[in-house]
Phi, psi and omega in degrees: 000132188293151173238077181293124181214165168278129169253131172257122185259109175271139168280124174286131181297128180281162184298339185264013182310118181219175178240076175274352174065044186269353193258093179294125180105345174271096192292330176289323178294318179282331172300311187273003184305134178094347182289162179286131177260161178228091187296319180301307181299319178303314181290323178294321174301316182295325180291323179295323179292320180295322175297324181301314188284324177296325177297341176272000181092008185274139180293125181229133176239183182206153165251154186259152175304143178280164183295121181225142350297146178275094180290333177298320182290317177296322176300317178298332181269004182049050187293135178220192184296339179264009179297138175312134186294337178290329184283321176296317175297333174299323176293338182263353186306132178262024189292346175299346177304330187270081186286002169296337176261014183276335183191173168246136189234123177241124182297157180308324185294341185261348188255155188296324186268000182070018173249163178273123184251138178232131173244118177298133182277140175281335173052037189288345190286330181248119180309318183293345182254340187301337188260009187282320202297327180297318176292324179295318177307314182305313185291318177291333178287334179276309183298321185241054181274358177285103180283349171288337184240341184231150169227119181257128183249152173283175190290150183294142181310141191293355172303328184237128185289135171224127182253011171081208189292345178295350176241022191227133171227159181227134184237133193194149172300331174198154188311320189279348179279163172298143185230168172265124182265118183244119175260132181245132182227163176241166179251150183276169171115357177268186179296325177246152180293139170277107193281332181259120181271137178303318182294322170306312184298319183291324184293321178292317180295326176289317181303310183290353179074034180289150171285122181303328179284350180243023177227146186221140179240129185226141175277133171292143183289132178305321184286344171287324177295316182301326180285347183110008169279074184288348175227146178300332182288004171268351181232358187196144177207141185236151175206128186038247190265013188238131170246121173260113185211156176276151181304329181256024183285321188244151187297326180224083184305306181304313181296322176297315181295318179303309180300315181299311186289329182286331183259349178216075180302141180097355178295143170250125178260123172253104185257131170264116185285150181293333175297333179266318178224111180295167169303320180301318178288323185295317184283326180286333179270343189052045176309320187265341180276053186249163168266114177264116193232156183241086177297157179307339176287348177088001184257105189301141190229132180259123180258116188237156173288156182303331180304334178291321183289332182271359177256120182300315184290320178300304186298317177305313179294319174301323178292320179297321175304307187296320180292336183281353173061043175276190185291337180268116185262338184225151171237118173244147184251136177233157175260108172231044187304324185294318180291315185303322184292343177253008175094026178220122175265197189299327183280333172304320189285358188222147173246132185267123185228110178273112180192173172283119181304334178289346177269352175274139172308115191296351175293341183262001184258135182261142171224176183305314181294318177296328173300316181292325175296311179301313177299330182282325176293323175300308187297337185267321191248337180291138179298143185288317179217152177224125170264143187297342179286350182267356176295128185100352181284127178304315185291321172296327176294323178289323174303313184292319182299313183295318183300311180294316180302313180296325173294315181294322171299314180301322182273009181054047178231043183299335176305339179264001180290000000 
């Protein structure tokens, strides 16, 4: 008998984790450009977050760091000693840790053929991420190789920017039932690039065989993008029948809520007013880049970063929300500071896949013993610190390659080396 559940696949932070400040529109990444990073601490923080979710009884998977530095990309750029330092840093980027950008996922209950569909994101808007997708696709094809249950698609043509599940939400009475898939796109012309193209979202919806009556395309508010919400998941997150959103997340909030309620009756909208939490506070704390989860006990839980507790306006609003006896019953805090400093909160670090965990390649499913194994490899091989001046150093490159290889060997996934 199938056991359809939501599985969160977190990205293991790679050994080349650094703060090169390559992501235009990501205020945290540009603010911390040039700072010393701590790859070992970052990766261990990520594993701790995964353990935290497993303790709640949730299914947890993981994805592996991609090969870095990407010498093939540097070769394609005809890189030499005079190559722009940002391009060199792009070859070292560990940004695949944010698996919310790995793909867009439609569960089997939503698709015409009854399979779970995944489309790898092309990430073409940012050069340092544009070369991720071929290696991400390789990993998805291994993890979801069961063709009776999964269909894995190549990237949308690069004419249209696609940033994956970070701009995609799903509302449903429960994870295993047919849901409403909401694709959020931006429009160009502002100070920062709108990374998700409307046509990319429409291509994915058609490729996945979604029912048009259960599919919605919504424009992100331009002021949210201007404020640093480079992905929709920085200002809104959905889980089952709850939409948790900032008042200024969408270009037409009232119209968006009406459309959602008409197509998915029973949805509860938890809207945070700008008068209580400004866009600036929402972005700096990553209040909405949280994991909104349904543990087996049925009490919906919001997992937020420590930065939410440190922001007076945000923490005050969260306490008032809990006192109001709404659909979100608990708020739990996790430390992902190394990821946050590069512009990625708890939600950035995970890709949600609704499926039977038994149909996934078990090498990618986490338990306590495997978490301990991963932690031991990280503790032994991950660099303790990386200064941005070290990027391009051959000895550091060898350290990074060796670390990743040792992890893949320990997990018996040498085919991805």
